[in-house]
TIKOL-112734 format. One record per residue (C-alpha): residue number from 1; residue in one letter; x, z, y. Coordinates in steps of 0.2 Angstrom, whole numbers, plus 2048, in hexadecimal, padded with zeros to 3 digits. Each point is the difference from the previous one (the first is absolute). Layout:
BEGIN
<nr: NUM, rest: a, px: X, pz: Z, py: Y>;
...
//
This chain:
BEGIN
<nr: 1, rest: x, px: 86A, pz: 93D, py: 78D>;
<nr: 2, rest: x, px: 7F5, pz: 7F1, py: 803>;
<nr: 3, rest: x, px: 803, pz: 800, py: 813>;
<nr: 4, rest: x, px: 813, pz: 802, py: 7FD>;
<nr: 5, rest: x, px: 800, pz: 7F1, py: 7F4>;
<nr: 6, rest: x, px: 7F7, pz: 7F5, py: 80D>;
<nr: 7, rest: x, px: 80C, pz: 805, py: 80E>;
<nr: 8, rest: x, px: 80E, pz: 7FC, py: 7F5>;
<nr: 9, rest: x, px: 7FA, pz: 7EF, py: 7FE>;
<nr: 10, rest: x, px: 802, pz: 7FD, py: 812>;
<nr: 11, rest: x, px: 813, pz: 800, py: 7FF>;
<nr: 12, rest: x, px: 804, pz: 7F2, py: 7F3>;
<nr: 13, rest: x, px: 812, pz: 7FA, py: 7FD>;
<nr: 14, rest: x, px: 808, pz: 7F8, py: 80F>;
<nr: 15, rest: x, px: 80A, pz: 7F4, py: 7F5>;
<nr: 16, rest: x, px: 7F1, pz: 7FB, py: 7F6>;
<nr: 17, rest: x, px: 7F6, pz: 7FC, py: 810>;
<nr: 18, rest: x, px: 80F, pz: 7F8, py: 809>;
<nr: 19, rest: x, px: 802, pz: 7F3, py: 7F1>;
<nr: 20, rest: x, px: 7ED, pz: 7FC, py: 801>;
<nr: 21, rest: x, px: 801, pz: 7FE, py: 812>;
<nr: 22, rest: x, px: 80E, pz: 7F4, py: 7FF>;
<nr: 23, rest: x, px: 7F7, pz: 7F6, py: 7F3>;
<nr: 24, rest: x, px: 7F0, pz: 800, py: 80B>;
<nr: 25, rest: x, px: 80A, pz: 7FA, py: 80F>;
<nr: 26, rest: x, px: 807, pz: 7F1, py: 7F7>;
<nr: 27, rest: x, px: 7EE, pz: 7FB, py: 7FA>;
<nr: 28, rest: x, px: 7F4, pz: 804, py: 80E>;
<nr: 29, rest: x, px: 809, pz: 7FD, py: 810>;
<nr: 30, rest: x, px: 80A, pz: 7F1, py: 7FE>;
<nr: 31, rest: x, px: 7F6, pz: 7F5, py: 80B>;
<nr: 32, rest: x, px: 801, pz: 80D, py: 80F>;
<nr: 33, rest: x, px: 813, pz: 7FF, py: 7FF>;
<nr: 34, rest: x, px: 802, pz: 7ED, py: 800>;
<nr: 35, rest: x, px: 811, pz: 7FA, py: 807>;
<nr: 36, rest: x, px: 7F7, pz: 7F4, py: 80C>;
<nr: 37, rest: x, px: 7F5, pz: 809, py: 80C>;
<nr: 38, rest: x, px: 7F5, pz: 7F1, py: 803>;
<nr: 39, rest: x, px: 7FA, pz: 801, py: 7EE>;
<nr: 40, rest: x, px: 7F9, pz: 811, py: 803>;
<nr: 41, rest: x, px: 7ED, pz: 803, py: 804>;
<nr: 42, rest: x, px: 7FD, pz: 800, py: 812>;
<nr: 43, rest: x, px: 810, pz: 7F7, py: 806>;
<nr: 44, rest: x, px: 801, pz: 7EE, py: 805>;
<nr: 45, rest: x, px: 80F, pz: 7F5, py: 805>;
<nr: 46, rest: x, px: 7F8, pz: 7F7, py: 80F>;
<nr: 47, rest: x, px: 7FA, pz: 809, py: 810>;
<nr: 48, rest: x, px: 7ED, pz: 800, py: 7FF>;
<nr: 49, rest: x, px: 7F7, pz: 7F6, py: 80D>;
<nr: 50, rest: x, px: 7F2, pz: 80D, py: 801>;
<nr: 51, rest: x, px: 7FC, pz: 811, py: 7FB>;
<nr: 52, rest: x, px: 80B, pz: 810, py: 801>;
<nr: 53, rest: x, px: 811, pz: 800, py: 7F9>;
<nr: 54, rest: x, px: 810, pz: 80A, py: 800>;
<nr: 55, rest: x, px: 811, pz: 7F7, py: 800>;
<nr: 56, rest: x, px: 80D, pz: 806, py: 7F4>;
<nr: 57, rest: x, px: 811, pz: 7FA, py: 7FB>;
<nr: 58, rest: x, px: 7FA, pz: 7F4, py: 7F2>;
<nr: 59, rest: x, px: 7EF, pz: 7FB, py: 807>;
<nr: 60, rest: x, px: 7F0, pz: 807, py: 806>;
<nr: 61, rest: x, px: 7F5, pz: 80E, py: 7FA>;
<nr: 62, rest: x, px: 7EE, pz: 7FA, py: 801>;
<nr: 63, rest: x, px: 7EF, pz: 807, py: 7FB>;
<nr: 64, rest: x, px: 7FB, pz: 7FE, py: 7ED>;
<nr: 65, rest: x, px: 7F1, pz: 804, py: 7F5>;
<nr: 66, rest: x, px: 802, pz: 807, py: 7EE>;
<nr: 67, rest: x, px: 7F3, pz: 800, py: 7F2>;
<nr: 68, rest: x, px: 801, pz: 80F, py: 7F5>;
<nr: 69, rest: x, px: 803, pz: 7F9, py: 7EE>;
<nr: 70, rest: x, px: 7F1, pz: 801, py: 7F5>;
<nr: 71, rest: x, px: 7F4, pz: 801, py: 80F>;
<nr: 72, rest: x, px: 7F9, pz: 7F5, py: 80D>;
<nr: 73, rest: x, px: 805, pz: 80E, py: 80D>;
<nr: 74, rest: x, px: 80D, pz: 7FC, py: 80D>;
<nr: 75, rest: x, px: 809, pz: 808, py: 80E>;
<nr: 76, rest: x, px: 809, pz: 7FA, py: 810>;
<nr: 77, rest: x, px: 811, pz: 805, py: 807>;
<nr: 78, rest: x, px: 807, pz: 7FC, py: 811>;
<nr: 79, rest: x, px: 812, pz: 800, py: 806>;
<nr: 80, rest: x, px: 806, pz: 80E, py: 80B>;
<nr: 81, rest: x, px: 810, pz: 7FD, py: 80A>;
<nr: 82, rest: x, px: 80F, pz: 80B, py: 7FF>;
<nr: 83, rest: x, px: 806, pz: 80A, py: 80F>;
<nr: 84, rest: x, px: 801, pz: 812, py: 807>;
<nr: 85, rest: x, px: 7F5, pz: 80C, py: 808>;
<nr: 86, rest: x, px: 7FF, pz: 813, py: 805>;
<nr: 87, rest: x, px: 7F8, pz: 80A, py: 7F2>;
<nr: 88, rest: x, px: 7F8, pz: 80F, py: 808>;
<nr: 89, rest: x, px: 7FB, pz: 7F9, py: 810>;
<nr: 90, rest: x, px: 7F2, pz: 80B, py: 806>;
<nr: 91, rest: x, px: 7EF, pz: 7F7, py: 802>;
<nr: 92, rest: x, px: 7F9, pz: 80C, py: 80C>;
<nr: 93, rest: x, px: 803, pz: 7FB, py: 812>;
<nr: 94, rest: x, px: 805, pz: 812, py: 806>;
<nr: 95, rest: x, px: 80C, pz: 802, py: 7F1>;
<nr: 96, rest: x, px: 808, pz: 7EF, py: 804>;
<nr: 97, rest: x, px: 803, pz: 806, py: 812>;
<nr: 98, rest: x, px: 807, pz: 811, py: 7F9>;
<nr: 99, rest: x, px: 80B, pz: 7F7, py: 7F3>;
<nr: 100, rest: x, px: 7FA, pz: 80D, py: 7F3>;
<nr: 101, rest: x, px: 803, pz: 7FE, py: 7ED>;
<nr: 102, rest: x, px: 80F, pz: 7FB, py: 7F6>;
<nr: 103, rest: x, px: 803, pz: 7ED, py: 801>;
<nr: 104, rest: x, px: 80C, pz: 7F4, py: 7F7>;
<nr: 105, rest: x, px: 803, pz: 7EE, py: 801>;
<nr: 106, rest: x, px: 7FD, pz: 7F8, py: 7EF>;
<nr: 107, rest: x, px: 805, pz: 7EE, py: 7FA>;
<nr: 108, rest: x, px: 7F3, pz: 7F7, py: 7F6>;
<nr: 109, rest: x, px: 804, pz: 7F1, py: 7F4>;
<nr: 110, rest: x, px: 7F3, pz: 7F2, py: 7FF>;
<nr: 111, rest: x, px: 7F2, pz: 803, py: 7F3>;
<nr: 112, rest: x, px: 7EF, pz: 7FA, py: 7FC>;
<nr: 113, rest: x, px: 7F1, pz: 80B, py: 802>;
<nr: 114, rest: x, px: 7EE, pz: 7FF, py: 7FA>;
<nr: 115, rest: x, px: 7F6, pz: 7F6, py: 80C>;
<nr: 116, rest: x, px: 7F2, pz: 80C, py: 7FC>;
<nr: 117, rest: x, px: 7FE, pz: 811, py: 7F7>;
<nr: 118, rest: x, px: 7FF, pz: 7FF, py: 7ED>;
<nr: 119, rest: x, px: 7ED, pz: 7FD, py: 7FD>;
<nr: 120, rest: x, px: 7F5, pz: 806, py: 7F3>;
<nr: 121, rest: x, px: 800, pz: 7EF, py: 7F8>;
<nr: 122, rest: x, px: 813, pz: 802, py: 7FE>;
<nr: 123, rest: x, px: 800, pz: 813, py: 7FB>;
<nr: 124, rest: x, px: 7F2, pz: 7FE, py: 7F3>;
<nr: 125, rest: x, px: 80B, pz: 7F3, py: 7F7>;
<nr: 126, rest: x, px: 80C, pz: 80F, py: 7FE>;
<nr: 127, rest: x, px: 7F3, pz: 80C, py: 7FC>;
<nr: 128, rest: x, px: 7FA, pz: 7F5, py: 7F2>;
<nr: 129, rest: x, px: 810, pz: 803, py: 7F7>;
<nr: 130, rest: x, px: 7F9, pz: 811, py: 7FA>;
<nr: 131, rest: x, px: 7F4, pz: 7F8, py: 7F4>;
<nr: 132, rest: x, px: 80C, pz: 7F3, py: 7FB>;
<nr: 133, rest: x, px: 80E, pz: 80C, py: 7FC>;
<nr: 134, rest: x, px: 7F3, pz: 80B, py: 7F6>;
<nr: 135, rest: x, px: 7FB, pz: 7F0, py: 7F7>;
<nr: 136, rest: x, px: 812, pz: 7FC, py: 7FC>;
<nr: 137, rest: x, px: 801, pz: 811, py: 7F8>;
<nr: 138, rest: x, px: 7F0, pz: 7FE, py: 7F6>;
<nr: 139, rest: x, px: 806, pz: 7EF, py: 7F9>;
<nr: 140, rest: x, px: 812, pz: 805, py: 7FE>;
<nr: 141, rest: x, px: 806, pz: 7F4, py: 80C>;
<nr: 142, rest: x, px: 810, pz: 801, py: 80B>;
<nr: 143, rest: x, px: 804, pz: 812, py: 7FB>;
<nr: 144, rest: x, px: 80A, pz: 80B, py: 80D>;
<nr: 145, rest: x, px: 80F, pz: 809, py: 7F9>;
<nr: 146, rest: x, px: 807, pz: 807, py: 810>;
<nr: 147, rest: x, px: 7F2, pz: 806, py: 80C>;
<nr: 148, rest: x, px: 80D, pz: 7FF, py: 80E>;
<nr: 149, rest: x, px: 809, pz: 7F0, py: 7FC>;
<nr: 150, rest: x, px: 803, pz: 7F4, py: 80F>;
<nr: 151, rest: x, px: 7F2, pz: 7F4, py: 7FA>;
<nr: 152, rest: x, px: 7F3, pz: 80D, py: 7FE>;
<nr: 153, rest: x, px: 7F3, pz: 805, py: 80D>;
<nr: 154, rest: x, px: 7F1, pz: 80C, py: 800>;
<nr: 155, rest: x, px: 7EF, pz: 7F9, py: 804>;
<nr: 156, rest: x, px: 7F4, pz: 80C, py: 80A>;
<nr: 157, rest: x, px: 7F3, pz: 809, py: 7F7>;
<nr: 158, rest: x, px: 7EE, pz: 7FA, py: 801>;
<nr: 159, rest: x, px: 7F7, pz: 808, py: 80E>;
<nr: 160, rest: x, px: 7F9, pz: 811, py: 7FC>;
<nr: 161, rest: x, px: 7F3, pz: 7FE, py: 80E>;
<nr: 162, rest: x, px: 800, pz: 7EF, py: 809>;
<nr: 163, rest: x, px: 7F7, pz: 807, py: 80F>;
<nr: 164, rest: x, px: 80F, pz: 808, py: 806>;
<nr: 165, rest: x, px: 80A, pz: 7F0, py: 800>;
<nr: 166, rest: x, px: 7F2, pz: 7F3, py: 804>;
<nr: 167, rest: x, px: 7F5, pz: 80A, py: 80C>;
<nr: 168, rest: x, px: 808, pz: 7F7, py: 80F>;
<nr: 169, rest: x, px: 800, pz: 7EF, py: 7F8>;
<nr: 170, rest: x, px: 806, pz: 7F6, py: 7F1>;
<nr: 171, rest: x, px: 7FE, pz: 7EE, py: 805>;
<nr: 172, rest: x, px: 80D, pz: 7F4, py: 7F9>;
<nr: 173, rest: x, px: 808, pz: 7FD, py: 811>;
<nr: 174, rest: x, px: 7FF, pz: 812, py: 806>;
<nr: 175, rest: x, px: 811, pz: 809, py: 7FF>;
<nr: 176, rest: x, px: 802, pz: 80B, py: 7F0>;
<nr: 177, rest: x, px: 802, pz: 813, py: 804>;
<nr: 178, rest: x, px: 801, pz: 811, py: 7F9>;
<nr: 179, rest: x, px: 80F, pz: 7FD, py: 7F5>;
<nr: 180, rest: x, px: 80F, pz: 80B, py: 800>;
<nr: 181, rest: x, px: 811, pz: 7FA, py: 805>;
<nr: 182, rest: x, px: 805, pz: 801, py: 7EE>;
<nr: 183, rest: x, px: 7F2, pz: 7F4, py: 7FB>;
<nr: 184, rest: x, px: 804, pz: 7F4, py: 80F>;
<nr: 185, rest: x, px: 812, pz: 800, py: 7FA>;
<nr: 186, rest: x, px: 7FB, pz: 7FC, py: 7EE>;
<nr: 187, rest: x, px: 7F6, pz: 7F2, py: 807>;
<nr: 188, rest: x, px: 80F, pz: 7F9, py: 809>;
<nr: 189, rest: x, px: 80A, pz: 801, py: 7EF>;
<nr: 190, rest: x, px: 7F2, pz: 7F7, py: 7F7>;
<nr: 191, rest: x, px: 7FF, pz: 7F2, py: 80D>;
<nr: 192, rest: x, px: 813, pz: 7FE, py: 800>;
<nr: 193, rest: x, px: 803, pz: 7FE, py: 7EE>;
<nr: 194, rest: x, px: 7F1, pz: 7F5, py: 7FE>;
<nr: 195, rest: x, px: 805, pz: 7F4, py: 80E>;
<nr: 196, rest: x, px: 813, pz: 801, py: 7FD>;
<nr: 197, rest: x, px: 803, pz: 806, py: 812>;
<nr: 198, rest: x, px: 804, pz: 811, py: 808>;
<nr: 199, rest: x, px: 7F1, pz: 808, py: 808>;
<nr: 200, rest: x, px: 7FF, pz: 812, py: 807>;
<nr: 201, rest: x, px: 7F9, pz: 80B, py: 80D>;
<nr: 202, rest: x, px: 808, pz: 7FF, py: 811>;
<nr: 203, rest: x, px: 80C, pz: 80C, py: 806>;
<nr: 204, rest: x, px: 7F9, pz: 80A, py: 80F>;
<nr: 205, rest: x, px: 80C, pz: 7F7, py: 80C>;
<nr: 206, rest: x, px: 7FB, pz: 7EF, py: 7F9>;
<nr: 207, rest: x, px: 7ED, pz: 805, py: 802>;
<nr: 208, rest: x, px: 802, pz: 805, py: 812>;
<nr: 209, rest: x, px: 80C, pz: 7F2, py: 805>;
<nr: 210, rest: x, px: 7F3, pz: 7F3, py: 7F9>;
<nr: 211, rest: x, px: 7F1, pz: 809, py: 808>;
<nr: 212, rest: x, px: 809, pz: 800, py: 811>;
<nr: 213, rest: x, px: 805, pz: 7EE, py: 7FF>;
<nr: 214, rest: x, px: 80D, pz: 802, py: 80D>;
<nr: 215, rest: x, px: 7F6, pz: 80C, py: 80C>;
<nr: 216, rest: x, px: 803, pz: 811, py: 806>;
<nr: 217, rest: x, px: 7EF, pz: 805, py: 806>;
<nr: 218, rest: x, px: 7F3, pz: 80B, py: 7F7>;
<nr: 219, rest: x, px: 7F8, pz: 7F1, py: 7F7>;
<nr: 220, rest: x, px: 808, pz: 7EF, py: 7FE>;
<nr: 221, rest: x, px: 7F3, pz: 7FA, py: 80D>;
<nr: 222, rest: x, px: 804, pz: 80D, py: 80D>;
<nr: 223, rest: x, px: 7FB, pz: 812, py: 804>;
<nr: 224, rest: x, px: 7EE, pz: 7FE, py: 803>;
<nr: 225, rest: x, px: 7F7, pz: 807, py: 7F1>;
<nr: 226, rest: x, px: 7EF, pz: 7F9, py: 806>;
<nr: 227, rest: x, px: 807, pz: 7EF, py: 7FA>;
<nr: 228, rest: x, px: 803, pz: 806, py: 7EE>;
<nr: 229, rest: x, px: 7EE, pz: 7FB, py: 7FA>;
<nr: 230, rest: x, px: 806, pz: 7EE, py: 801>;
<nr: 231, rest: x, px: 80E, pz: 803, py: 7F3>;
<nr: 232, rest: x, px: 7FB, pz: 80E, py: 7F5>;
<nr: 233, rest: x, px: 7F1, pz: 809, py: 7F7>;
<nr: 234, rest: x, px: 801, pz: 812, py: 805>;
<nr: 235, rest: x, px: 7F5, pz: 80F, py: 803>;
<nr: 236, rest: x, px: 7F7, pz: 7F8, py: 80F>;
<nr: 237, rest: x, px: 7FB, pz: 7EF, py: 7F8>;
<nr: 238, rest: x, px: 801, pz: 801, py: 7ED>;
<nr: 239, rest: x, px: 7EF, pz: 809, py: 7FD>;
<nr: 240, rest: x, px: 80A, pz: 80A, py: 7F3>;
<nr: 241, rest: x, px: 803, pz: 7F1, py: 7F5>;
<nr: 242, rest: x, px: 80F, pz: 7F6, py: 7FB>;
<nr: 243, rest: x, px: 7FE, pz: 7ED, py: 805>;
<nr: 244, rest: x, px: 806, pz: 7F0, py: 7FA>;
<nr: 245, rest: x, px: 812, pz: 7FD, py: 804>;
<nr: 246, rest: x, px: 805, pz: 7F3, py: 80E>;
<nr: 247, rest: x, px: 7F0, pz: 801, py: 80A>;
<nr: 248, rest: x, px: 808, pz: 806, py: 810>;
<nr: 249, rest: x, px: 80F, pz: 7FA, py: 80A>;
<nr: 250, rest: x, px: 812, pz: 801, py: 7F8>;
<nr: 251, rest: x, px: 810, pz: 807, py: 808>;
<nr: 252, rest: x, px: 80C, pz: 7F3, py: 807>;
<nr: 253, rest: x, px: 809, pz: 7FE, py: 7EF>;
<nr: 254, rest: x, px: 7F0, pz: 7FC, py: 7F7>;
<nr: 255, rest: x, px: 7FC, pz: 810, py: 7F8>;
<nr: 256, rest: x, px: 7ED, pz: 805, py: 7FF>;
<nr: 257, rest: x, px: 7F9, pz: 811, py: 800>;
<nr: 258, rest: x, px: 811, pz: 808, py: 802>;
<nr: 259, rest: x, px: 7F7, pz: 80D, py: 80A>;
<nr: 260, rest: x, px: 7F0, pz: 808, py: 7F8>;
<nr: 261, rest: x, px: 7F5, pz: 7FA, py: 7F2>;
<nr: 262, rest: x, px: 80B, pz: 80A, py: 7F3>;
<nr: 263, rest: x, px: 80F, pz: 80A, py: 804>;
<nr: 264, rest: x, px: 810, pz: 7F9, py: 7F7>;
<nr: 265, rest: x, px: 80C, pz: 808, py: 7F4>;
<nr: 266, rest: x, px: 813, pz: 7FF, py: 804>;
<nr: 267, rest: x, px: 80D, pz: 805, py: 7F4>;
<nr: 268, rest: x, px: 807, pz: 80F, py: 80A>;
<nr: 269, rest: x, px: 7FE, pz: 813, py: 7FF>;
<nr: 270, rest: x, px: 7F8, pz: 807, py: 810>;
<nr: 271, rest: x, px: 80E, pz: 80A, py: 80A>;
<nr: 272, rest: x, px: 7FE, pz: 803, py: 812>;
<nr: 273, rest: x, px: 813, pz: 803, py: 802>;
<nr: 274, rest: x, px: 806, pz: 7F1, py: 7F6>;
<nr: 275, rest: x, px: 802, pz: 7F3, py: 80F>;
<nr: 276, rest: x, px: 80C, pz: 80C, py: 808>;
<nr: 277, rest: x, px: 80B, pz: 800, py: 7F1>;
<nr: 278, rest: x, px: 803, pz: 7EE, py: 7FF>;
<nr: 279, rest: x, px: 80F, pz: 7F6, py: 807>;
<nr: 280, rest: x, px: 7FD, pz: 7F3, py: 80D>;
<nr: 281, rest: x, px: 7FF, pz: 7EF, py: 7F9>;
<nr: 282, rest: x, px: 7FA, pz: 805, py: 7EF>;
<nr: 283, rest: x, px: 7F7, pz: 7F3, py: 7F6>;
<nr: 284, rest: x, px: 7EE, pz: 802, py: 7FC>;
<nr: 285, rest: x, px: 803, pz: 804, py: 7ED>;
<nr: 286, rest: x, px: 80E, pz: 80C, py: 804>;
<nr: 287, rest: x, px: 7F5, pz: 809, py: 80C>;
<nr: 288, rest: x, px: 7F3, pz: 804, py: 7F2>;
<nr: 289, rest: x, px: 7FD, pz: 813, py: 7FE>;
<nr: 290, rest: x, px: 7FF, pz: 7FF, py: 7ED>;
<nr: 291, rest: x, px: 7F3, pz: 80C, py: 7F9>;
<nr: 292, rest: x, px: 806, pz: 80F, py: 7F7>;
<nr: 293, rest: x, px: 7F0, pz: 809, py: 7FE>;
<nr: 294, rest: x, px: 7EE, pz: 7FB, py: 7FC>;
<nr: 295, rest: x, px: 7FA, pz: 801, py: 812>;
<nr: 296, rest: x, px: 7FE, pz: 7FC, py: 80F>;
<nr: 297, rest: x, px: 804, pz: 7EE, py: 7FF>;
<nr: 298, rest: x, px: 7FE, pz: 7F4, py: 810>;
<nr: 299, rest: x, px: 7F0, pz: 7F6, py: 803>;
<nr: 300, rest: x, px: 7FF, pz: 7F4, py: 80F>;
<nr: 301, rest: x, px: 7F4, pz: 7F7, py: 80B>;
<nr: 302, rest: x, px: 7F0, pz: 80B, py: 800>;
<nr: 303, rest: x, px: 7F0, pz: 7FB, py: 7F7>;
<nr: 304, rest: x, px: 7EE, pz: 7FC, py: 803>;
<nr: 305, rest: x, px: 7FD, pz: 813, py: 800>;
<nr: 306, rest: x, px: 80D, pz: 804, py: 80D>;
<nr: 307, rest: x, px: 801, pz: 801, py: 813>;
<nr: 308, rest: x, px: 808, pz: 7F3, py: 80B>;
<nr: 309, rest: x, px: 80F, pz: 80C, py: 803>;
<nr: 310, rest: x, px: 803, pz: 801, py: 7ED>;
<nr: 311, rest: x, px: 801, pz: 7ED, py: 7FF>;
<nr: 312, rest: x, px: 80F, pz: 7FE, py: 80C>;
<nr: 313, rest: x, px: 810, pz: 7F7, py: 7FB>;
<nr: 314, rest: x, px: 80A, pz: 810, py: 7FF>;
<nr: 315, rest: x, px: 7F2, pz: 80C, py: 7F9>;
<nr: 316, rest: x, px: 805, pz: 808, py: 7F0>;
<nr: 317, rest: x, px: 7F5, pz: 809, py: 7F3>;
<nr: 318, rest: x, px: 807, pz: 80B, py: 7F2>;
<nr: 319, rest: x, px: 7F7, pz: 800, py: 7EF>;
<nr: 320, rest: x, px: 7FA, pz: 810, py: 7F9>;
<nr: 321, rest: x, px: 7FC, pz: 7FE, py: 7ED>;
<nr: 322, rest: x, px: 7F8, pz: 811, py: 7FF>;
<nr: 323, rest: x, px: 7F3, pz: 7FD, py: 80D>;
<nr: 324, rest: x, px: 7FE, pz: 7ED, py: 7FD>;
<nr: 325, rest: x, px: 7FB, pz: 804, py: 7EE>;
<nr: 326, rest: x, px: 7F6, pz: 80F, py: 803>;
<nr: 327, rest: x, px: 7F0, pz: 7F8, py: 7F9>;
<nr: 328, rest: x, px: 809, pz: 7FA, py: 7F0>;
<nr: 329, rest: x, px: 7F9, pz: 80C, py: 7F3>;
<nr: 330, rest: x, px: 80E, pz: 7FC, py: 7F3>;
<nr: 331, rest: x, px: 80F, pz: 80B, py: 7FC>;
<nr: 332, rest: x, px: 80D, pz: 7FA, py: 803>;
<nr: 333, rest: x, px: 7F9, pz: 7F5, py: 80E>;
<nr: 334, rest: x, px: 801, pz: 7ED, py: 7FF>;
<nr: 335, rest: x, px: 811, pz: 7F8, py: 804>;
<nr: 336, rest: x, px: 7F7, pz: 7F0, py: 804>;
<nr: 337, rest: x, px: 7F1, pz: 804, py: 80B>;
<nr: 338, rest: x, px: 7FB, pz: 80A, py: 810>;
<nr: 339, rest: x, px: 7EE, pz: 807, py: 802>;
<nr: 340, rest: x, px: 800, pz: 808, py: 811>;
<nr: 341, rest: x, px: 803, pz: 7FB, py: 812>;
<nr: 342, rest: x, px: 80C, pz: 7F9, py: 807>;
<nr: 343, rest: x, px: 807, pz: 7FB, py: 7EF>;
<nr: 344, rest: x, px: 7F0, pz: 7F5, py: 7FE>;
<nr: 345, rest: x, px: 806, pz: 7F5, py: 80E>;
<nr: 346, rest: x, px: 811, pz: 7FD, py: 7FA>;
<nr: 347, rest: x, px: 806, pz: 7EF, py: 7F9>;
<nr: 348, rest: x, px: 80F, pz: 7F5, py: 801>;
<nr: 349, rest: x, px: 808, pz: 7EF, py: 803>;
<nr: 350, rest: x, px: 80E, pz: 7F7, py: 7F7>;
<nr: 351, rest: x, px: 812, pz: 7FD, py: 806>;
<nr: 352, rest: x, px: 80C, pz: 7F4, py: 7F8>;
<nr: 353, rest: x, px: 812, pz: 801, py: 808>;
<nr: 354, rest: x, px: 80A, pz: 7F0, py: 802>;
<nr: 355, rest: x, px: 80F, pz: 809, py: 7F8>;
<nr: 356, rest: x, px: 7F9, pz: 808, py: 7F1>;
<nr: 357, rest: x, px: 80C, pz: 80D, py: 7F7>;
<nr: 358, rest: x, px: 807, pz: 7F8, py: 7F0>;
<nr: 359, rest: x, px: 801, pz: 810, py: 7F6>;
<nr: 360, rest: x, px: 7F0, pz: 805, py: 7F7>;
<nr: 361, rest: x, px: 805, pz: 813, py: 804>;
<nr: 362, rest: x, px: 7FE, pz: 7FC, py: 812>;
<nr: 363, rest: x, px: 7F0, pz: 7F7, py: 7FE>;
<nr: 364, rest: x, px: 7F9, pz: 80E, py: 7F5>;
<nr: 365, rest: x, px: 804, pz: 80C, py: 80E>;
<nr: 366, rest: x, px: 7F1, pz: 7F8, py: 80A>;
<nr: 367, rest: x, px: 7F5, pz: 800, py: 7F1>;
<nr: 368, rest: x, px: 802, pz: 80F, py: 7F5>;
<nr: 369, rest: x, px: 7F9, pz: 812, py: 801>;
<nr: 370, rest: x, px: 80E, pz: 807, py: 80A>;
<nr: 371, rest: x, px: 7FB, pz: 812, py: 7FC>;
<nr: 372, rest: x, px: 800, pz: 807, py: 7EE>;
<nr: 373, rest: x, px: 7EF, pz: 808, py: 803>;
<nr: 374, rest: x, px: 7F7, pz: 7F0, py: 804>;
<nr: 375, rest: x, px: 807, pz: 7F8, py: 7F1>;
<nr: 376, rest: x, px: 7FB, pz: 80F, py: 7F5>;
<nr: 377, rest: x, px: 7EE, pz: 800, py: 806>;
<nr: 378, rest: x, px: 7FE, pz: 7EE, py: 7FD>;
<nr: 379, rest: x, px: 807, pz: 802, py: 7EE>;
<nr: 380, rest: x, px: 7F5, pz: 80F, py: 7FE>;
<nr: 381, rest: x, px: 7F0, pz: 7F7, py: 806>;
<nr: 382, rest: x, px: 804, pz: 7F1, py: 7F4>;
<nr: 383, rest: x, px: 807, pz: 809, py: 7F1>;
<nr: 384, rest: x, px: 7F5, pz: 80F, py: 800>;
<nr: 385, rest: x, px: 7F0, pz: 7FB, py: 808>;
<nr: 386, rest: x, px: 7FF, pz: 7EE, py: 7FD>;
<nr: 387, rest: x, px: 7FE, pz: 7FC, py: 812>;
<nr: 388, rest: x, px: 80B, pz: 7F2, py: 808>;
<nr: 389, rest: x, px: 80A, pz: 7F5, py: 7F5>;
<nr: 390, rest: x, px: 811, pz: 7F8, py: 7FF>;
<nr: 391, rest: x, px: 806, pz: 7EF, py: 7FA>;
<nr: 392, rest: x, px: 80E, pz: 7F3, py: 801>;
<nr: 393, rest: x, px: 800, pz: 7F4, py: 80E>;
<nr: 394, rest: x, px: 809, pz: 7EF, py: 7FD>;
<nr: 395, rest: x, px: 7FC, pz: 7ED, py: 801>;
<nr: 396, rest: x, px: 7F6, pz: 801, py: 7F0>;
<nr: 397, rest: x, px: 7F3, pz: 80D, py: 806>;
<nr: 398, rest: x, px: 7F3, pz: 7F4, py: 807>;
<nr: 399, rest: x, px: 800, pz: 7F7, py: 7EF>;
<nr: 400, rest: x, px: 800, pz: 810, py: 7F6>;
<nr: 401, rest: x, px: 7F1, pz: 806, py: 80B>;
<nr: 402, rest: x, px: 7F6, pz: 7F0, py: 7FC>;
<nr: 403, rest: x, px: 804, pz: 802, py: 7ED>;
<nr: 404, rest: x, px: 7FA, pz: 812, py: 801>;
<nr: 405, rest: x, px: 7F0, pz: 7FA, py: 808>;
<nr: 406, rest: x, px: 7FE, pz: 7F3, py: 7F1>;
<nr: 407, rest: x, px: 803, pz: 80E, py: 7F3>;
<nr: 408, rest: x, px: 7F3, pz: 80C, py: 809>;
<nr: 409, rest: x, px: 7F3, pz: 7F2, py: 800>;
<nr: 410, rest: x, px: 803, pz: 7FC, py: 7EE>;
<nr: 411, rest: x, px: 7FF, pz: 812, py: 7FC>;
<nr: 412, rest: x, px: 7EE, pz: 803, py: 807>;
//
């Protein structure tokens, strides 16, 4: 009966959540929906005299830096121009000559993308929420009435055995890794609400478009894999370690480590036949293969543990949660962490679309646990095992965290 009651909690009232979503939209995302585009972060009226930019109808998209509220940690975003490309272009020269594989032209709207992969400095700011949310419970602060409300996120459990996660490095400027797609999506929700702008994982089409940067070769620098060591940390040069982001050459659109270092989550389900089912000229968001089962999900770009062939622009990897968590002794296994290769080499980078969806339901589609079992396991781990935590995210969270610290110090 206990499991049935937990599963029932996954499906809360649609009306209740819709009303809460509307309220959250009005409060949390006002700045990202400003009438004057030039008032938005990353947009200027005058054409820049230097540096990268993307011209849009009401100005110019430019790079920008954001400091995560309540921390001294920042991240950088760079503009990616709109355009179209052929998704599914084979990267192998023989395949290109044969024309094998389903291909479809996809239109991509402009967006900003993380200049670097999300680093441990950034991700540990999110991981710290576990103890903060637990502290809120202890001192009866900021109670969560609906575990699946639009302003609630889960924070990942403290690591059962850090050696799985940190064996390849945990330096502040090294890319974070070993998190599940669900954990990465919850991170994007946290960073979005906290910064009052819409961030998410890229779609598979957006990721490949940005990685290729207008090219059709196996790599954005050409077809010669021997040149990869100038741009990527991979099997041949990584010494089986993750490396600080931004040490090697970027691609033409200013993205560092788009190949190698850590492989990167996108939002899509892995489906070999999906490209062939798409209509010509589909948009990057319309092209998404929305997940309807726990795995496999798509990972792109290859990692420090992978071969040069696995780091090509078109190379795809499908997740396997059973094998990627095989060393996790917990039952059910963690919804937030992987313990086994190649999951130990998987991270992500942020995307912020120029045209963000106004409806919170559409935003939530990129953030939520899209399969009931994932949400069920997260609830079970938090409510029955005390691992992981959930809490409300809003503009008051940093101040509340500071207040909690004062209470904890006074209580010692």
